[in-house]
N, C-alpha and C positions, 0 to 999 in steps of 0.2 A: 383325714385328718382327724386326731382326737380331738377333745372337748379341752385340753391342758393347752395343745399348739396353736398357734397362731402363725400366719401367712402373710407377706404385703409383697408385691409387685411392684421392680421399679425396672423402666425403662434406662436401657444402656444403648454404648455404641459400642459395633461389632466391626472393625476391621478383616474384610475378606477380600477377594479376586475383586480388582476392579480398576477404576479410575487414580485412586491416591496412591505417591509414588513413596514406595519407604527405601531406606540408604542405601548407596550401591553395596557390594562389596569390592576387595581388590584385592590385585595379583603385585605382588613385587616379584620383579625376576632382576638377576645380577649374574652374568655369565650365565653356567650352566644351572644355577641356585634357584628355585623358586619359591615361594610360599603366598600362601594367602593371610590375609591381615584383618581382624575387626577393628576401626577405629574405637578411640577411645569414647563415650559419651561424657558429656559436659552436664554432669548433675545427676538427677534421680528423682524419681517418682514412688512412691506408696499407697495404697489401696488400704485404709485400714479401718476399724472398728474401735469408737473412742467411749471414755465413759467421761460425764462431767456431770457436776451437782453448781453448777453457774445458773444464772437467770436463765429461764427457759424460752424467754422471747428474745437474747441473742444466741441461743441453741438454734433457734427455727429459722434464723438467718444463716447462721453456716449450713445447715441442714434444708435448703429449702425444695429441693428437690424429691428431699424422702418422707414421706407421709404414714403417719399411723393411723388408725380410726379407734385407736385402746388410748389416746391420747393426746390432747391439746396442741402440743408440740410436735415439729417434725421430728423425724427421731422412730426407735422403739426402746419400749419402756421394759426395763428389766428390774424386777424385783423393788420398783421404787426410783429408780437410776436411770435417768434417761443416758441412752446411747446413742450414737448417730454416725454417719459414714461422711470422711472427710479425705477427700485428693488432695497431698501434698507435692507437690513440685520444688524441690529445689535446687534451679537449674543457673551455669555459670555461663557467661558470654567467654571468647577469645582472651579478649584482654583481662579481666579476673583470673581467670587459670594462668594463665603465661606469664600475670603479674611484676610485670617489668619496672623496675624502678621503684618498687616499694621497702620490702626487707630490705634488700642489696641495692645498692646504688647501681646503673648502669646494668641491670643483671634479673633473669628471669627466677622466679618462684613457685616452678611448680611440684619441689619434691623429689624428681625425677632425674635432676642434675645428676653426673660423676665428674669427678675429673680427668682429666687429658681422653674424655670419650664426647664424640658426637651422637646425640639419640634426632631419628627420624619416627615420626609417625603422624596417622591423622589423626583429625577430629570432630567430633560434631556435634554441636548446640542443640541441647534437646528442645530449646523452646523454637527458635527458630526454623532450623532444621541446614544450619550452614554448617557449611563440609572446611576444614582447614588442614592444610600441609604446614607441618611445624618442624623446625629445625633445631635443633640448641647445642652448641660447643659447650664442653667443660663445667666448670664449679665455681660458684663466688668464694673468693678468699681463696687460693689453693695457692703450691709455690710457685707457678709462674700462670702465662698466657698463649699467645696463638697466634696462626693468620690461618687464614682460607678464603677459596677464591670458588665456587659455584655460577655450574651456567644451568638453565630449562631451559625447554622445547620442549612443544605439544601442549602446552598451558592454555585450556579456552581463553575466550577473548573476554570473559565477567572476571577476570585476574585479578585480587585488589591485594596488596600488603596490608593485612591488618593490624600485625603489631609489629613493628622494628625495633630491631634490641644489635646496635643503637639505632637512632636514628638520622636520617641521613644527615651529611655533613658532621659528624661525632665521632668521623674516625672509620666510619664504614659508607660504603656505593650501593647503588642498588638502582639500575637501570632497570625497568619494566616497559616494555613492547606488548601489550597486550590485546591489542589487535591481531600480530604475526606471531604471538603465543611465546614468548621468549622473556626472559630476564635474567641478568645478573647481576651475582653480587659478590662484594668483596668484605674480608672482615678483618680487622684487625683488634685485639680485647688484652687488656693489662693484667697479671695476675687478680687481680680482685675482683675480676667481673666474668660475666659471659659474653657470650654473642650467639644469632640466631636471628630468625625469624618466625614470622606465622602466615603463608599464605591465603589468602580465600575465596569466593566466589568460584567455588568449584561444584557445587552441590550439583544435582538433577544435571547432570550431563555425563556423555562418554566420554574419557579421554584415554591418552597413554601421553604421561609426561617424562620424557628423558632426563635424566640427570648426571651430569659429570661431577663428579666432587674433586676440589683440588687441595691441598694442605702444605703448609709450609713453617719453617721455624722462627719465632719470633715474638719476641717478648720474653726472653729466655724459658721458653718451652716448644710444645706442639703436641696437636693429638694424636693420640697412640693407637686408638680403637672406635668400631662405628659399630652401631646397633639401628635396626628398626623398633620400635616397641608395637603391639597392641593389646587387648585384652581391656583391662581397667587402670587409670591412673594408681589405684591403692595396690594393685599387686600385677603389674605389668608383663607382659610373654617376650621374650628378649630374643631378635635374629641378630646374630653376629653378622655383617657386612666387612668387605676388602674395603679399605678404608677411602682408597683412590681409583676404584674403578666405577664406570658409570654404573647406573641401575636406571629399570624402568620402574612405574606405578601405573597400573593400568587400574581401572574404573569399568568394573563390569555392568550391563542394563541394567535400570534401577526395575525393583521388582511392585506389578502395579495392585494396588488393594481398592478396594471400596469401601465403603460404609453404610453397616445394613445395623439396620435397629430390633437390638433384641429384649426379652422380657427376663429380669432377674427375680429371683424367688427368695426371697428370706421368710424364714420356720423360726420362729421362738417359740422352744417346751421347755415351756417352764416347771416342770419336775424334774428334768435331767438335767435343768441349767445350763443348756445348748442354744446355741446360733446356727441355723446351716444353710449353706448360701448354692443354688442349683438356678438354672439358667438352662433356655430354648432359645 
């Protein structure tokens, strides 16, 4: 290292093979069609270098894990400005993602809704690791409504109903027998609204959920198409499905990892005006 470069060592955690569980991977099978889907992750994380001219004491609290021997405050001194690391987590839970009965009465508000189409997808909460199977019928305020009746088998005994669209007694009916792994749902919705459900308690276990969808004509219309979604909510992958044909969702075994402490090196080269990251 030359006289114009300085380095700091920061301990961080690295996940490698061992005892911590990463999310499952999932296979959807319908007849002779089979595809692998990635669940939506509710939220995002970023690891960035920020500049601030705020009170150094405030910065010290916000960057308490990073110390520089060349400045009294925590962070990196860069040409008179204090830089610091900050990990941001902007996560959503399943209820806020589904956003039932807020923007649209008795309806979902995920931005994924399509008129006369049913969507099925998986969601993982970034903060909690909770896994959910979500079904949404139709879009708010189109020309007609519809009816549907679905049965589920093979659910784990930890299964819960995290979101009901609409709640029990408001035109829809839910019969969950978690110990025996079954669920029966009947939906009926008006042109104003959607219908659907978010089924929770699926994380950390292997399963094969067998789903039998059935649709009918009601309230002036019906569901015409069905699709499984994967990828990201902002740009989802769409896998067309046969509307009234049973399908299964299989959770493969979780990947085991372990936490290992490593050292991150941060090097500031004043002459080149760069910050370099490396680790071992």
